[in-house]
C-alpha positions as CSV (number, residue, x, y, z in Angstrom):
1,M,96.0,71.2,115.1
2,Q,95.4,73.9,113.2
3,S,96.2,77.4,114.4
4,L,93.0,79.6,114.7
5,E,93.1,83.5,114.1
6,L,90.5,85.9,114.3
7,L,91.0,88.6,111.7
8,T,89.4,92.1,111.2
9,A,87.5,93.4,108.4
10,A,90.7,95.5,107.5
11,E,92.7,92.1,107.2
12,V,90.2,90.5,105.3
13,A,90.2,92.9,102.9
14,V,94.0,93.1,102.4
15,I,94.0,89.0,102.1
16,L,91.1,89.2,99.3
17,K,92.6,92.4,97.8
18,I,89.3,94.2,98.3
19,S,88.3,97.8,100.0
20,E,87.4,97.3,103.8
21,A,84.0,99.1,102.6
22,S,83.1,96.1,100.3
23,I,83.5,93.8,103.6
24,W,81.0,96.2,105.8
25,N,78.6,96.5,103.1
26,W,78.7,92.7,102.7
27,Q,78.3,92.3,106.1
28,Y,75.5,94.9,106.9
29,G,73.3,93.7,103.7
30,R,73.8,96.7,101.6
31,K,75.5,94.6,99.2
32,T,74.9,91.2,98.1
33,P,77.8,88.9,99.4
34,P,79.2,86.0,97.2
35,V,78.4,82.6,97.7
36,G,80.4,81.1,100.2
37,F,81.7,84.0,102.2
38,P,81.6,83.1,105.8
39,P,79.5,84.9,108.4
40,P,81.7,86.8,111.2
41,V,82.1,85.8,114.6
42,K,80.7,88.7,117.0
43,I,82.8,89.2,120.2
44,G,80.8,91.7,122.5
45,A,81.0,94.8,120.1
46,S,84.4,93.6,117.8
47,V,83.4,91.9,114.6
48,R,85.7,89.1,113.3
49,W,86.3,86.2,110.8
50,R,88.2,82.7,111.1
51,S,91.1,82.9,109.1
52,S,90.1,79.0,108.4
53,D,86.7,80.2,107.0
54,I,88.2,83.0,105.0
55,Q,91.1,80.3,103.5
56,A,88.3,78.0,102.9
57,F,86.3,80.6,101.2
58,I,89.1,81.6,98.9
59,L,89.9,77.7,98.1
60,G,86.2,77.1,97.1
61,L,86.2,80.1,94.4
62,P,85.8,78.8,90.8
63,P,88.5,79.8,88.7
64,T,87.3,82.4,86.4
65,T,88.6,84.2,83.2
66,T,87.2,87.4,84.0
67,G,88.7,87.3,87.5
68,R,85.5,88.4,89.4
69,I,83.7,86.6,91.7
70,P,80.3,85.5,90.6
71,L,77.4,86.8,92.1
72,P,74.1,84.2,92.6
73,E,71.7,86.8,91.0
74,L,73.9,87.9,88.1
75,A,74.5,84.0,86.8
76,P,72.9,83.2,83.8
77,A,70.0,81.1,84.5
78,S,68.5,80.7,80.8
79,S,69.0,81.8,77.4
80,T,66.3,84.6,77.7
81,A,68.6,88.2,77.3
82,V,67.2,90.9,79.3
83,V,68.4,94.0,78.0
84,L,68.2,97.1,80.8
85,T,67.6,100.5,79.3
86,K,68.5,103.7,80.4
87,P,66.4,106.1,81.1
88,V,66.3,109.4,78.9
89,R,67.2,112.4,81.1
90,G,67.5,115.9,80.0
91,R,70.5,118.1,80.9
92,G,70.5,120.8,83.2
93,R,67.5,122.8,84.8
94,P,63.6,121.7,83.9
95,R,61.8,124.3,81.9
96,K,58.9,125.6,83.1
97,V,56.0,124.5,81.4
98,Q,53.3,127.6,80.4
99,T,49.8,126.7,81.1
100,G,46.9,128.9,80.0
101,A,47.3,132.0,78.0
102,S,49.3,134.9,79.1
103,G,47.8,138.6,79.5
């Protein structure tokens, strides 16, 4: 029988070598979690993750050349390239626009 251990967000972050804030962002929907990241177990107000689920998640990760965990919405779906442009912003305080004739 496998020993079952419940891990805190800090312990999961140490195992995955990421920040604890990333774990909480995934948990509360502020960021999209990677594909296959296990849901937590809630015991009262405590939030924990099964160590076996975290191990299965790590073993299920595909090998990448960049070392990044692929996110589902960022995966290239087709050969159509999307170019995002940055909005042009001025520097400093905006100037007042003169309206009408000054008198």
